[in-house]
C-alpha positions, 0 to 999 in steps of 0.5 A: 485161851488168849486172842492173838492181836494183830500188829497195829493193835499191839503197837497201839497197846504199847504206845498207850503204855509208853505215853502213860509211862514216859520214863519206862524204858521197858514200855518204850522198848516194847513199842520200838520192837513192835514198830520194827517188827511191823516194818516201820523202821523210821518210827522205831528209830525215834522210839528207840532213841528215847529208850537209850536216853532213858537207859544208855545201857539197854543193850538190846535197844542198840541192836534193834535200833541199828537194824532199823537204821539199816532198813532206812538205808542209814548205814553210817547211823547203824554203824555208829549205833552198833559201835556205841551198843557194843561198848555199852553191852560189853561194859555191862557184861552183856556178851550175847548182844555185844557179840551180835553187834560185833558181827553186824559191824563185821558184816558192814566191813567195820571193826569194833573199837572196844575189843579190850572191853570184850577181852576183859569181860572174857578174862573175868570169867576165870579171875573172879575167885580163882577156883572151880565151882564145887558141889551144888554150885555153877559158874553163872554165864550171866554174872560170871560168878560162882553161885548156887546151882538150880535144883530143878529145870524150868523147862523140859527141853534144851533151853531148860537143860542149858539154864540148869547147866549155865545159870545160877539160882540167884540169876534165875531169881533175878529173872523171876523178879524181872519177869513179873515187872515185864508181865505187869508193865507190858500187860502180857497175856501169856496165852497170846502167841505174840505176848509169849514171844515178847516174854521169851525174847526178854528172857533170852536176852536177860539170861543170854540163852543161845539163839539156836536153842531158843528156836527149838524151844519156841517150836516145842511151845507152839506144838504144845499150844496147838495140841491144847487147842485141838483138845478143846475142839 
């Protein structure tokens, strides 16, 4: 059973990894996210700027950076970040973070300047090949393309059901490859609740799993973890 780290320990762990890998966007994003979670938004903004310098298409970095700018009362900076992030996300087909930033702009009394990008992304869902998925196929929510349907659910809850119904086997294989990189580069111990949360957040963003489903997914995993701990006592 893993030992849960406190926020300062997590920050220092991610800082060391970022320093050792100056061009690794994933390591730097993990540090920026940890700083934001710890209530250190000004530091988070500086780190996330570096993430976006490395990878201008890192959609989630725009979300966290904009939120951190709001925490420092830099409203104009946050608006600029959400505008740029929306355009970057929609151009890559990252609908979930794109729509999230659009809503954040609306909450600030702003409108996005890239509605055409969103409209094109939505229309592409039906244009890709002009046909409906056949037996053993699914229209993948992540790629907007028809692919092989998964034969088994990766989880025994609503998240697993959603993935089977909306994610192709090809996209799931892509996530499996990405998850190995995530675990190795961030040295995640999935027995640690914080590490599991980081892993789940990346999976949610990669696959576009609705936030509401993930709340119950995390609750189920927390309950299962508590049951294991009780059985060990």
